[in-house]
BALOBA-1460 file (C-alpha; in Angstrom, 3 decimals):
// residues 400
<rec num="1" residu="m" x="94.811" y="135.494" z="91.040"/>
<rec num="2" residu="t" x="98.015" y="137.291" z="90.122"/>
<rec num="3" residu="s" x="100.731" y="135.937" z="87.891"/>
<rec num="4" residu="v" x="103.966" y="134.722" z="89.422"/>
<rec num="5" residu="d" x="106.632" y="137.363" z="89.964"/>
<rec num="6" residu="s" x="109.364" y="136.247" z="87.588"/>
<rec num="7" residu="s" x="111.844" y="138.667" z="89.154"/>
<rec num="8" residu="k" x="112.082" y="136.314" z="92.120"/>
<rec num="9" residu="h" x="113.461" y="133.650" z="89.836"/>
<rec num="10" residu="k" x="115.986" y="135.494" z="87.689"/>
<rec num="11" residu="k" x="118.769" y="133.239" z="88.832"/>
<rec num="12" residu="a" x="116.834" y="130.079" z="87.970"/>
<rec num="13" residu="k" x="115.622" y="131.598" z="84.716"/>
<rec num="14" residu="a" x="119.181" y="132.032" z="83.513"/>
<rec num="15" residu="l" x="119.802" y="128.280" z="83.633"/>
<rec num="16" residu="k" x="120.177" y="126.458" z="80.343"/>
<rec num="17" residu="p" x="117.521" y="123.790" z="79.605"/>
<rec num="18" residu="g" x="118.518" y="120.503" z="81.173"/>
<rec num="19" residu="s" x="121.301" y="122.009" z="83.258"/>
<rec num="20" residu="r" x="119.686" y="121.191" z="86.604"/>
<rec num="21" residu="r" x="117.879" y="118.019" z="87.586"/>
<rec num="22" residu="p" x="117.091" y="117.914" z="91.327"/>
<rec num="23" residu="a" x="115.467" y="114.469" z="90.946"/>
<rec num="24" residu="k" x="118.750" y="113.223" z="89.446"/>
<rec num="25" residu="e" x="118.385" y="109.827" z="87.732"/>
<rec num="26" residu="l" x="114.664" y="109.744" z="88.562"/>
<rec num="27" residu="c" x="113.967" y="112.894" z="86.539"/>
<rec num="28" residu="s" x="111.143" y="112.340" z="84.041"/>
<rec num="29" residu="e" x="112.167" y="115.420" z="82.024"/>
<rec num="30" residu="c" x="108.710" y="116.974" z="82.490"/>
<rec num="31" residu="g" x="110.155" y="120.400" z="81.681"/>
<rec num="32" residu="l" x="109.452" y="122.175" z="84.973"/>
<rec num="33" residu="c" x="113.159" y="122.542" z="85.716"/>
<rec num="34" residu="d" x="113.736" y="124.230" z="82.346"/>
<rec num="35" residu="t" x="111.744" y="127.216" z="83.593"/>
<rec num="36" residu="y" x="111.926" y="129.597" z="86.532"/>
<rec num="37" residu="y" x="109.283" y="127.412" z="88.182"/>
<rec num="38" residu="i" x="112.244" y="125.250" z="89.174"/>
<rec num="39" residu="h" x="111.925" y="127.377" z="92.327"/>
<rec num="40" residu="y" x="109.054" y="125.037" z="93.306"/>
<rec num="41" residu="v" x="110.584" y="121.728" z="92.209"/>
<rec num="42" residu="k" x="111.240" y="120.223" z="95.638"/>
<rec num="43" residu="e" x="107.546" y="120.579" z="96.385"/>
<rec num="44" residu="a" x="106.224" y="119.890" z="92.894"/>
<rec num="45" residu="c" x="108.301" y="117.009" z="91.498"/>
<rec num="46" residu="a" x="106.505" y="113.669" z="91.686"/>
<rec num="47" residu="f" x="109.826" y="111.884" z="92.251"/>
<rec num="48" residu="i" x="111.050" y="114.133" z="95.055"/>
<rec num="49" residu="n" x="107.758" y="114.700" z="96.876"/>
<rec num="50" residu="q" x="105.039" y="112.145" z="96.182"/>
<rec num="51" residu="q" x="101.781" y="113.823" z="97.240"/>
<rec num="52" residu="i" x="98.961" y="112.319" z="95.214"/>
<rec num="53" residu="d" x="96.550" y="112.277" z="98.178"/>
<rec num="54" residu="t" x="97.029" y="115.979" z="98.872"/>
<rec num="55" residu="l" x="96.745" y="116.965" z="95.226"/>
<rec num="56" residu="e" x="93.649" y="114.803" z="94.731"/>
<rec num="57" residu="q" x="92.013" y="116.721" z="97.558"/>
<rec num="58" residu="q" x="93.068" y="120.025" z="95.989"/>
<rec num="59" residu="t" x="91.901" y="119.046" z="92.506"/>
<rec num="60" residu="h" x="88.799" y="116.922" z="93.104"/>
<rec num="61" residu="t" x="87.817" y="118.187" z="96.604"/>
<rec num="62" residu="r" x="88.521" y="114.707" z="97.984"/>
<rec num="63" residu="s" x="91.145" y="111.976" z="97.827"/>
<rec num="64" residu="r" x="90.298" y="108.484" z="96.618"/>
<rec num="65" residu="n" x="88.186" y="106.196" z="98.767"/>
<rec num="66" residu="l" x="90.382" y="103.247" z="99.711"/>
<rec num="67" residu="e" x="87.295" y="101.245" z="100.669"/>
<rec num="68" residu="n" x="86.158" y="101.410" z="97.049"/>
<rec num="69" residu="p" x="88.040" y="98.798" z="94.947"/>
<rec num="70" residu="d" x="87.550" y="100.777" z="91.731"/>
<rec num="71" residu="e" x="88.956" y="103.962" z="93.271"/>
<rec num="72" residu="i" x="91.993" y="102.124" z="94.637"/>
<rec num="73" residu="y" x="92.828" y="101.264" z="91.040"/>
<rec num="74" residu="f" x="91.414" y="104.079" z="88.936"/>
<rec num="75" residu="g" x="91.421" y="107.073" z="91.269"/>
<rec num="76" residu="v" x="88.726" y="109.621" z="92.101"/>
<rec num="77" residu="h" x="86.016" y="109.490" z="89.456"/>
<rec num="78" residu="q" x="82.327" y="110.104" z="88.951"/>
<rec num="79" residu="d" x="81.882" y="108.183" z="85.709"/>
<rec num="80" residu="m" x="83.632" y="105.735" z="83.420"/>
<rec num="81" residu="m" x="82.672" y="104.517" z="79.956"/>
<rec num="82" residu="a" x="83.974" y="103.107" z="76.700"/>
<rec num="83" residu="a" x="83.699" y="105.389" z="73.678"/>
<rec num="84" residu="r" x="84.792" y="105.996" z="70.111"/>
<rec num="85" residu="k" x="84.125" y="108.757" z="67.627"/>
<rec num="86" residu="k" x="81.393" y="108.114" z="65.094"/>
<rec num="87" residu="q" x="83.575" y="109.829" z="62.504"/>
<rec num="88" residu="p" x="87.250" y="109.245" z="63.404"/>
<rec num="89" residu="v" x="89.843" y="111.950" z="62.899"/>
<rec num="90" residu="p" x="92.030" y="110.914" z="59.922"/>
<rec num="91" residu="g" x="95.485" y="109.853" z="61.066"/>
<rec num="92" residu="a" x="94.584" y="109.738" z="64.771"/>
<rec num="93" residu="q" x="96.137" y="106.973" z="66.833"/>
<rec num="94" residu="w" x="92.674" y="105.964" z="68.006"/>
<rec num="95" residu="t" x="89.573" y="107.821" z="66.833"/>
<rec num="96" residu="g" x="90.650" y="111.324" z="67.837"/>
<rec num="97" residu="i" x="88.650" y="111.997" z="71.006"/>
<rec num="98" residu="v" x="91.463" y="113.988" z="72.666"/>
<rec num="99" residu="s" x="92.038" y="116.201" z="69.608"/>
<rec num="100" residu="t" x="88.300" y="116.751" z="69.166"/>
<rec num="101" residu="i" x="87.772" y="117.873" z="72.772"/>
<rec num="102" residu="a" x="90.722" y="120.268" z="72.522"/>
<rec num="103" residu="i" x="89.434" y="121.768" z="69.265"/>
<rec num="104" residu="e" x="85.920" y="122.220" z="70.666"/>
<rec num="105" residu="m" x="87.257" y="123.981" z="73.749"/>
<rec num="106" residu="l" x="89.333" y="126.317" z="71.598"/>
<rec num="107" residu="n" x="86.622" y="126.999" z="69.006"/>
<rec num="108" residu="r" x="84.021" y="127.782" z="71.667"/>
<rec num="109" residu="g" x="86.341" y="130.181" z="73.487"/>
<rec num="110" residu="i" x="86.362" y="128.095" z="76.660"/>
<rec num="111" residu="v" x="90.165" y="128.221" z="76.515"/>
<rec num="112" residu="e" x="92.594" y="130.515" z="74.723"/>
<rec num="113" residu="g" x="95.343" y="127.961" z="74.219"/>
<rec num="114" residu="v" x="96.093" y="124.239" z="74.457"/>
<rec num="115" residu="v" x="99.338" y="122.754" z="75.762"/>
<rec num="116" residu="c" x="100.041" y="119.767" z="73.528"/>
<rec num="117" residu="v" x="102.973" y="118.022" z="71.863"/>
<rec num="118" residu="q" x="103.811" y="118.118" z="68.185"/>
<rec num="119" residu="n" x="106.844" y="116.361" z="66.754"/>
<rec num="120" residu="t" x="109.993" y="117.998" z="65.486"/>
<rec num="121" residu="k" x="110.543" y="118.403" z="61.740"/>
<rec num="122" residu="e" x="113.478" y="116.022" z="61.890"/>
<rec num="123" residu="d" x="111.879" y="113.195" z="63.861"/>
<rec num="124" residu="r" x="108.304" y="111.901" z="64.039"/>
<rec num="125" residu="f" x="108.997" y="110.692" z="67.590"/>
<rec num="126" residu="g" x="110.828" y="113.820" z="68.730"/>
<rec num="127" residu="p" x="108.521" y="115.704" z="71.164"/>
<rec num="128" residu="m" x="107.989" y="119.444" z="70.652"/>
<rec num="129" residu="p" x="105.623" y="120.974" z="73.254"/>
<rec num="130" residu="i" x="103.635" y="123.976" z="72.047"/>
<rec num="131" residu="i" x="100.757" y="126.208" z="73.078"/>
<rec num="132" residu="a" x="98.295" y="125.577" z="70.254"/>
<rec num="133" residu="r" x="96.102" y="128.524" z="69.277"/>
<rec num="134" residu="t" x="94.394" y="126.990" z="66.221"/>
<rec num="135" residu="p" x="92.659" y="123.694" z="65.389"/>
<rec num="136" residu="e" x="95.390" y="123.019" z="62.820"/>
<rec num="137" residu="e" x="98.073" y="123.234" z="65.489"/>
<rec num="138" residu="i" x="96.115" y="120.812" z="67.677"/>
<rec num="139" residu="l" x="95.676" y="118.331" z="64.831"/>
<rec num="140" residu="a" x="99.410" y="118.517" z="64.138"/>
<rec num="141" residu="a" x="99.909" y="117.115" z="67.650"/>
<rec num="142" residu="k" x="97.802" y="113.982" z="67.157"/>
<rec num="143" residu="v" x="99.431" y="110.575" z="67.778"/>
<rec num="144" residu="n" x="101.291" y="109.769" z="71.006"/>
<rec num="145" residu="k" x="105.015" y="110.437" z="71.306"/>
<rec num="146" residu="p" x="106.269" y="107.481" z="73.376"/>
<rec num="147" residu="t" x="109.299" y="109.360" z="74.684"/>
<rec num="148" residu="l" x="109.990" y="111.550" z="77.688"/>
<rec num="149" residu="s" x="108.551" y="114.961" z="76.835"/>
<rec num="150" residu="p" x="109.198" y="118.356" z="78.507"/>
<rec num="151" residu="n" x="105.586" y="119.563" z="78.299"/>
<rec num="152" residu="l" x="105.987" y="121.998" z="81.195"/>
<rec num="153" residu="s" x="108.876" y="123.814" z="79.512"/>
<rec num="154" residu="i" x="106.214" y="126.101" z="77.998"/>
<rec num="155" residu="l" x="105.005" y="127.421" z="81.367"/>
<rec num="156" residu="e" x="107.000" y="130.626" z="81.003"/>
<rec num="157" residu="q" x="105.390" y="131.153" z="77.588"/>
<rec num="158" residu="v" x="101.961" y="130.811" z="79.204"/>
<rec num="159" residu="e" x="102.686" y="133.641" z="81.611"/>
<rec num="160" residu="k" x="104.315" y="135.885" z="78.998"/>
<rec num="161" residu="s" x="101.445" y="135.358" z="76.554"/>
<rec num="162" residu="g" x="98.881" y="136.654" z="79.028"/>
<rec num="163" residu="l" x="96.683" y="133.591" z="78.573"/>
<rec num="164" residu="k" x="94.088" y="133.239" z="81.322"/>
<rec num="165" residu="r" x="92.155" y="130.135" z="80.220"/>
<rec num="166" residu="l" x="94.223" y="127.077" z="79.359"/>
<rec num="167" residu="l" x="93.792" y="123.409" z="78.508"/>
<rec num="168" residu="a" x="96.807" y="121.231" z="79.301"/>
<rec num="169" residu="i" x="97.160" y="117.743" z="77.840"/>
<rec num="170" residu="g" x="99.712" y="115.526" z="79.537"/>
<rec num="171" residu="v" x="100.709" y="112.408" z="81.460"/>
<rec num="172" residu="g" x="100.820" y="111.729" z="85.174"/>
<rec num="173" residu="c" x="104.231" y="113.076" z="86.225"/>
<rec num="174" residu="q" x="103.698" y="116.251" z="84.198"/>
<rec num="175" residu="i" x="100.246" y="116.776" z="85.652"/>
<rec num="176" residu="q" x="101.419" y="116.203" z="89.248"/>
<rec num="177" residu="a" x="103.987" y="118.976" z="88.838"/>
<rec num="178" residu="l" x="101.478" y="121.206" z="87.064"/>
<rec num="179" residu="r" x="98.906" y="120.806" z="89.853"/>
<rec num="180" residu="a" x="101.549" y="121.633" z="92.456"/>
<rec num="181" residu="v" x="102.318" y="124.994" z="90.793"/>
<rec num="182" residu="e" x="98.808" y="125.646" z="89.450"/>
<rec num="183" residu="k" x="98.111" y="128.502" z="91.868"/>
<rec num="184" residu="q" x="101.300" y="130.253" z="90.776"/>
<rec num="185" residu="l" x="100.376" y="130.442" z="87.092"/>
<rec num="186" residu="g" x="97.999" y="133.408" z="87.217"/>
<rec num="187" residu="l" x="95.283" y="131.559" z="85.315"/>
<rec num="188" residu="e" x="91.562" y="132.149" z="85.683"/>
<rec num="189" residu="k" x="90.786" y="128.632" z="84.516"/>
<rec num="190" residu="l" x="92.898" y="125.518" z="83.987"/>
<rec num="191" residu="y" x="91.474" y="122.386" z="82.399"/>
<rec num="192" residu="v" x="93.497" y="119.178" z="82.345"/>
<rec num="193" residu="l" x="92.960" y="116.377" z="79.843"/>
<rec num="194" residu="g" x="95.148" y="113.415" z="80.731"/>
<rec num="195" residu="t" x="96.208" y="110.173" z="79.153"/>
<rec num="196" residu="p" x="97.307" y="107.058" z="81.056"/>
<rec num="197" residu="c" x="101.046" y="106.543" z="80.776"/>
<rec num="198" residu="v" x="103.526" y="103.788" z="81.468"/>
<rec num="199" residu="d" x="107.022" y="102.833" z="80.320"/>
<rec num="200" residu="n" x="108.262" y="105.882" z="78.473"/>
<rec num="201" residu="v" x="111.796" y="105.904" z="77.151"/>
<rec num="202" residu="s" x="114.469" y="108.275" z="75.994"/>
<rec num="203" residu="r" x="114.704" y="108.734" z="72.234"/>
<rec num="204" residu="e" x="117.687" y="106.372" z="72.241"/>
<rec num="205" residu="g" x="115.716" y="103.865" z="74.289"/>
<rec num="206" residu="l" x="112.819" y="104.074" z="71.847"/>
<rec num="207" residu="q" x="115.135" y="103.312" z="68.944"/>
<rec num="208" residu="k" x="116.447" y="100.254" z="70.777"/>
<rec num="209" residu="f" x="112.899" y="99.079" z="71.473"/>
<rec num="210" residu="l" x="111.853" y="99.504" z="67.833"/>
<rec num="211" residu="e" x="114.946" y="97.793" z="66.475"/>
<rec num="212" residu="t" x="114.637" y="94.936" z="68.946"/>
<rec num="213" residu="t" x="110.908" y="94.374" z="68.469"/>
<rec num="214" residu="s" x="109.689" y="95.455" z="65.021"/>
<rec num="215" residu="k" x="110.541" y="93.907" z="61.648"/>
<rec num="216" residu="s" x="110.692" y="97.397" z="60.116"/>
<rec num="217" residu="p" x="111.646" y="99.923" z="62.817"/>
<rec num="218" residu="d" x="112.213" y="102.808" z="60.404"/>
<rec num="219" residu="t" x="108.636" y="102.755" z="59.084"/>
<rec num="220" residu="v" x="106.787" y="102.631" z="62.450"/>
<rec num="221" residu="v" x="104.350" y="105.552" z="62.739"/>
<rec num="222" residu="h" x="103.024" y="104.664" z="66.179"/>
<rec num="223" residu="y" x="102.557" y="101.673" z="68.448"/>
<rec num="224" residu="e" x="100.587" y="100.591" z="71.495"/>
<rec num="225" residu="f" x="100.499" y="97.715" z="73.970"/>
<rec num="226" residu="m" x="96.968" y="96.518" z="73.298"/>
<rec num="227" residu="q" x="94.233" y="94.620" z="75.119"/>
<rec num="228" residu="d" x="94.845" y="91.501" z="73.005"/>
<rec num="229" residu="f" x="98.250" y="91.110" z="74.718"/>
<rec num="230" residu="r" x="100.126" y="92.160" z="71.601"/>
<rec num="231" residu="v" x="102.108" y="95.254" z="70.689"/>
<rec num="232" residu="h" x="100.502" y="96.811" z="67.602"/>
<rec num="233" residu="f" x="102.905" y="98.672" z="65.330"/>
<rec num="234" residu="k" x="101.347" y="100.817" z="62.614"/>
<rec num="235" residu="h" x="103.616" y="101.359" z="59.625"/>
<rec num="236" residu="e" x="103.803" y="104.076" z="56.976"/>
<rec num="237" residu="d" x="101.931" y="101.926" z="54.442"/>
<rec num="238" residu="g" x="99.027" y="101.499" z="56.876"/>
<rec num="239" residu="s" x="99.861" y="97.888" z="57.747"/>
<rec num="240" residu="i" x="99.670" y="96.664" z="61.339"/>
<rec num="241" residu="e" x="102.396" y="94.447" z="62.758"/>
<rec num="242" residu="k" x="101.489" y="92.518" z="65.927"/>
<rec num="243" residu="v" x="104.066" y="91.166" z="68.357"/>
<rec num="244" residu="p" x="102.925" y="89.151" z="71.410"/>
<rec num="245" residu="f" x="103.881" y="90.553" z="74.793"/>
<rec num="246" residu="f" x="105.398" y="87.228" z="75.769"/>
<rec num="247" residu="g" x="107.712" y="87.247" z="72.757"/>
<rec num="248" residu="l" x="109.374" y="90.553" z="73.640"/>
<rec num="249" residu="k" x="113.105" y="90.264" z="74.198"/>
<rec num="250" residu="t" x="112.804" y="91.146" z="77.880"/>
<rec num="251" residu="n" x="116.447" y="90.330" z="78.570"/>
<rec num="252" residu="k" x="117.483" y="93.068" z="76.118"/>
<rec num="253" residu="l" x="114.746" y="95.540" z="77.029"/>
<rec num="254" residu="k" x="114.743" y="95.407" z="80.845"/>
<rec num="255" residu="d" x="116.871" y="98.531" z="81.119"/>
<rec num="256" residu="v" x="115.356" y="100.511" z="78.244"/>
<rec num="257" residu="f" x="112.603" y="102.193" z="80.266"/>
<rec num="258" residu="a" x="113.309" y="105.465" z="82.049"/>
<rec num="259" residu="p" x="114.059" y="105.146" z="85.809"/>
<rec num="260" residu="s" x="111.248" y="107.647" z="86.427"/>
<rec num="261" residu="c" x="108.761" y="105.314" z="84.723"/>
<rec num="262" residu="m" x="110.119" y="102.389" z="86.734"/>
<rec num="263" residu="s" x="109.373" y="104.442" z="89.868"/>
<rec num="264" residu="c" x="105.908" y="105.721" z="88.913"/>
<rec num="265" residu="f" x="102.614" y="104.750" z="90.535"/>
<rec num="266" residu="d" x="100.297" y="107.098" z="88.652"/>
<rec num="267" residu="y" x="99.545" y="105.012" z="85.580"/>
<rec num="268" residu="v" x="95.949" y="106.314" z="85.414"/>
<rec num="269" residu="n" x="96.752" y="110.049" z="85.640"/>
<rec num="270" residu="s" x="94.942" y="110.629" z="88.944"/>
<rec num="271" residu="l" x="95.030" y="114.427" z="88.851"/>
<rec num="272" residu="a" x="93.544" y="115.133" z="85.431"/>
<rec num="273" residu="d" x="89.952" y="116.355" z="85.151"/>
<rec num="274" residu="l" x="89.260" y="113.914" z="82.333"/>
<rec num="275" residu="v" x="91.307" y="110.896" z="81.228"/>
<rec num="276" residu="v" x="91.140" y="109.315" z="77.778"/>
<rec num="277" residu="g" x="93.054" y="106.089" z="77.233"/>
<rec num="278" residu="y" x="92.311" y="102.556" z="76.104"/>
<rec num="279" residu="m" x="93.305" y="99.999" z="78.712"/>
<rec num="280" residu="g" x="89.935" y="99.730" z="80.488"/>
<rec num="281" residu="a" x="87.900" y="99.422" z="77.281"/>
<rec num="282" residu="p" x="87.071" y="96.543" z="74.948"/>
<rec num="283" residu="f" x="89.370" y="96.121" z="71.962"/>
<rec num="284" residu="g" x="88.819" y="98.918" z="69.435"/>
<rec num="285" residu="w" x="87.302" y="101.344" z="71.967"/>
<rec num="286" residu="q" x="88.728" y="104.029" z="74.220"/>
<rec num="287" residu="w" x="88.358" y="104.239" z="77.988"/>
<rec num="288" residu="i" x="87.111" y="107.531" z="79.419"/>
<rec num="289" residu="v" x="87.343" y="108.442" z="83.121"/>
<rec num="290" residu="v" x="85.492" y="111.544" z="84.307"/>
<rec num="291" residu="r" x="87.109" y="112.664" z="87.555"/>
<rec num="292" residu="n" x="85.216" y="115.869" z="88.372"/>
<rec num="293" residu="e" x="82.752" y="118.462" z="87.063"/>
<rec num="294" residu="k" x="85.327" y="120.117" z="84.819"/>
<rec num="295" residu="g" x="85.948" y="116.745" z="83.240"/>
<rec num="296" residu="q" x="82.216" y="116.258" z="82.689"/>
<rec num="297" residu="q" x="81.949" y="119.687" z="81.054"/>
<rec num="298" residu="m" x="84.783" y="118.763" z="78.687"/>
<rec num="299" residu="l" x="83.192" y="115.451" z="77.769"/>
<rec num="300" residu="d" x="79.771" y="117.053" z="77.248"/>
<rec num="301" residu="l" x="81.244" y="119.131" z="74.412"/>
<rec num="302" residu="v" x="81.687" y="116.034" z="72.240"/>
<rec num="303" residu="t" x="79.056" y="113.595" z="73.529"/>
<rec num="304" residu="d" x="76.960" y="113.919" z="70.372"/>
<rec num="305" residu="q" x="80.002" y="112.910" z="68.307"/>
<rec num="306" residu="l" x="80.615" y="109.703" z="70.288"/>
<rec num="307" residu="e" x="79.319" y="106.179" z="70.367"/>
<rec num="308" residu="t" x="79.468" y="104.946" z="73.963"/>
<rec num="309" residu="q" x="78.904" y="101.811" z="76.007"/>
<rec num="310" residu="p" x="79.250" y="100.957" z="79.706"/>
<rec num="311" residu="v" x="82.577" y="99.656" z="80.974"/>
<rec num="312" residu="m" x="82.783" y="95.895" z="81.415"/>
<rec num="313" residu="s" x="85.049" y="93.534" z="83.319"/>
<rec num="314" residu="k" x="85.695" y="89.875" z="82.564"/>
<rec num="315" residu="g" x="88.206" y="87.208" z="83.581"/>
<rec num="316" residu="d" x="90.723" y="86.902" z="86.405"/>
<rec num="317" residu="r" x="94.102" y="88.616" z="86.191"/>
<rec num="318" residu="k" x="95.780" y="87.424" z="89.373"/>
<rec num="319" residu="a" x="97.447" y="84.206" z="88.196"/>
<rec num="320" residu="a" x="98.805" y="85.951" z="85.098"/>
<rec num="321" residu="v" x="100.189" y="88.811" z="87.201"/>
<rec num="322" residu="q" x="101.845" y="86.468" z="89.687"/>
<rec num="323" residu="q" x="103.495" y="84.533" z="86.851"/>
<rec num="324" residu="s" x="104.674" y="87.742" z="85.198"/>
<rec num="325" residu="i" x="106.633" y="88.902" z="88.274"/>
<rec num="326" residu="p" x="109.482" y="86.339" z="88.109"/>
<rec num="327" residu="a" x="109.304" y="86.240" z="84.297"/>
<rec num="328" residu="y" x="110.125" y="89.942" z="84.072"/>
<rec num="329" residu="d" x="112.512" y="89.827" z="86.987"/>
<rec num="330" residu="k" x="114.602" y="87.107" z="85.322"/>
<rec num="331" residu="g" x="114.268" y="88.496" z="81.794"/>
<rec num="332" residu="i" x="112.537" y="85.389" z="80.444"/>
<rec num="333" residu="t" x="111.603" y="85.449" z="76.752"/>
<rec num="334" residu="l" x="109.534" y="82.694" z="75.168"/>
<rec num="335" residu="p" x="110.229" y="81.338" z="71.677"/>
<rec num="336" residu="m" x="107.996" y="83.207" z="69.226"/>
<rec num="337" residu="w" x="105.830" y="80.163" z="68.445"/>
<rec num="338" residu="a" x="105.111" y="79.682" z="72.165"/>
<rec num="339" residu="a" x="104.495" y="83.409" z="72.631"/>
<rec num="340" residu="q" x="102.046" y="83.419" z="69.713"/>
<rec num="341" residu="l" x="100.210" y="80.411" z="71.149"/>
<rec num="342" residu="m" x="100.030" y="81.910" z="74.637"/>
<rec num="343" residu="g" x="98.735" y="85.160" z="73.156"/>
<rec num="344" residu="v" x="95.908" y="83.345" z="71.370"/>
<rec num="345" residu="v" x="94.926" y="81.485" z="74.540"/>
<rec num="346" residu="i" x="95.007" y="84.572" z="76.762"/>
<rec num="347" residu="e" x="93.048" y="86.614" z="74.218"/>
<rec num="348" residu="k" x="90.256" y="84.035" z="74.453"/>
<rec num="349" residu="i" x="90.199" y="83.408" z="78.199"/>
<rec num="350" residu="g" x="92.243" y="86.239" z="79.713"/>
<rec num="351" residu="p" x="91.169" y="89.445" z="81.480"/>
<rec num="352" residu="k" x="89.159" y="91.997" z="79.500"/>
<rec num="353" residu="g" x="87.889" y="95.533" z="80.064"/>
<rec num="354" residu="l" x="88.527" y="96.815" z="83.573"/>
<rec num="355" residu="e" x="90.083" y="93.485" z="84.543"/>
<rec num="356" residu="y" x="92.681" y="93.965" z="81.799"/>
<rec num="357" residu="a" x="93.333" y="97.452" z="83.189"/>
<rec num="358" residu="r" x="93.856" y="95.945" z="86.639"/>
<rec num="359" residu="f" x="96.202" y="93.339" z="85.141"/>
<rec num="360" residu="s" x="98.279" y="96.099" z="83.575"/>
<rec num="361" residu="i" x="98.340" y="98.176" z="86.764"/>
<rec num="362" residu="d" x="99.196" y="95.167" z="88.960"/>
<rec num="363" residu="s" x="102.026" y="93.953" z="86.745"/>
<rec num="364" residu="h" x="103.594" y="97.408" z="86.503"/>
<rec num="365" residu="f" x="103.119" y="98.330" z="90.167"/>
<rec num="366" residu="t" x="104.727" y="95.090" z="91.392"/>
<rec num="367" residu="r" x="107.637" y="95.624" z="89.011"/>
<rec num="368" residu="n" x="108.032" y="99.274" z="90.022"/>
<rec num="369" residu="y" x="107.767" y="98.522" z="93.734"/>
<rec num="370" residu="l" x="110.662" y="96.073" z="93.391"/>
<rec num="371" residu="y" x="112.635" y="98.642" z="91.402"/>
<rec num="372" residu="v" x="112.272" y="101.321" z="94.085"/>
<rec num="373" residu="k" x="112.955" y="98.833" z="96.874"/>
<rec num="374" residu="r" x="116.189" y="97.698" z="95.229"/>
<rec num="375" residu="n" x="117.468" y="100.971" z="93.832"/>
<rec num="376" residu="h" x="116.082" y="103.629" z="96.191"/>
<rec num="377" residu="p" x="115.189" y="101.804" z="99.431"/>
<rec num="378" residu="e" x="115.375" y="105.045" z="101.410"/>
<rec num="379" residu="k" x="112.449" y="106.407" z="99.349"/>
<rec num="380" residu="l" x="110.236" y="103.317" z="99.438"/>
<rec num="381" residu="e" x="107.955" y="104.168" z="102.350"/>
<rec num="382" residu="a" x="107.255" y="107.793" z="101.411"/>
<rec num="383" residu="h" x="107.294" y="107.391" z="97.642"/>
<rec num="384" residu="v" x="104.832" y="104.520" z="97.214"/>
<rec num="385" residu="p" x="101.242" y="105.748" z="97.769"/>
<rec num="386" residu="e" x="98.958" y="103.776" z="100.074"/>
<rec num="387" residu="f" x="96.727" y="102.630" z="97.196"/>
<rec num="388" residu="a" x="99.780" y="101.202" z="95.408"/>
<rec num="389" residu="k" x="100.934" y="99.396" z="98.571"/>
<rec num="390" residu="r" x="97.522" y="97.728" z="98.778"/>
<rec num="391" residu="i" x="97.677" y="96.649" z="95.141"/>
<rec num="392" residu="v" x="101.203" y="95.274" z="95.461"/>
<rec num="393" residu="g" x="100.286" y="93.561" z="98.739"/>
<rec num="394" residu="q" x="98.064" y="91.095" z="96.861"/>
<rec num="395" residu="y" x="101.115" y="89.349" z="95.405"/>
<rec num="396" residu="q" x="104.119" y="87.328" z="96.493"/>
<rec num="397" residu="l" x="107.273" y="89.267" z="95.623"/>
<rec num="398" residu="p" x="110.877" y="88.046" z="95.503"/>
<rec num="399" residu="e" x="112.755" y="88.579" z="98.765"/>
<rec num="400" residu="s" x="115.585" y="90.566" z="97.192"/>
C-alpha cells in the first residue's frame, strides 16, 4: 500500500484548522477537516454520508445480522464479557484496560505508535491528540475527556512520521471517518480500540454541565453516567459525588450537547476492532466487545492481567424508556428528594447488565431520532441506519 500523495491536496492543506466544516452545525470536530484528508470528507464524514453497513462489511467482513437481537444493539461481534484489571492502573478512570492494551501493543512492537488524547497543560478537560511513542505518553492520556476532540487532526503526522503499524483509540464518529480513509493512509496494519460514546459537549458546554450539576465543578477530575442511574463525579480529593439522573436540570441542559451527538446512532462504536466501555457490565466492571480477530488478538495480550465474567442481563427497560421520552422532550426535572428516591428504586429493580445497555441505547436513539426529524428532516431516511430504525420503532414517539 502506498501513502497518500499529499501534493494532490496542497490547497486543502493550506487551510487553517477549523476554517472549513462541510457538515456545518452537525460537525463533530473529529479533526479530519483540519488535514488534507478533507479531500475525502464528503465520503468519510459520518454526518454527511452515513455508511455503517458498508464500513462494517469492509472492517469485519460482514455487516450486522438484523435477525440477531444482540447484533441489532451491539453490532458485529464474536464475544462479549465483563472484565476488570486485577491490579488497576493508578489514576485510571476505571481499572486501566485501554491503557494497558495500548502499552502492551507498543512494548511488543506490534505497533509503532498510538493515537490517543492527552489534556492540555492549561485545562484537564482540554483534549490534545498525540501519537504516543512511549508507555509514559500513553499513561498521560488516561481518563476520558468528555468534550469534542479532533483525534484525526494527527493523520498528517502519521504519514510524515513514516509509521506503518498504528493503534488508534477513539469514539464512533472519529472511527467512521478513519475507516473511510483507512486505505489512503499507507499503513501496513491499523488496529482500532474504541470506546462507546454519547452526549459529548463543547468545552463551554462541559463547563455549563459541571456548574449546573456538581456541587464543586472546579474540582471535578472526571465523571460518568453509571449503571446505578447516577452521575458519578470524582473530585481532586478522591471523593465521589453522586447525582441521580432524574434530578438533572434537564430544562437547562437540553441544548448543551453537541448537535452531532444529538444526531449520532453509533453509541457502541460499531467499527472498532475491540470496544472497552462500561454500560453492558455490572457495576464496578467494564464491558468488552470483541468484534473481529484483530480485536481478539488485542485482548489476548492482557487476558492474564484481567478478572472476567460472562455478560448478564436482568430487568425490563421498556417502560422506563417510554416514560423518559416525554420527560426529556418537555425538560422535566424532579425535585431532588424524588429523584433520589426513584434512583434507589430503579437501582434495586431496574435494568442491569446488557438490559441497562439497551435502556441507554433506546433512550438516546429515540431522542436523537426526534432531533433529526425536527431539525434535519431531509436527512432522516438516509442518516438513520436500519438497526436504529428498528430500535426506535419499539416506542411511541410524539407526533411533532
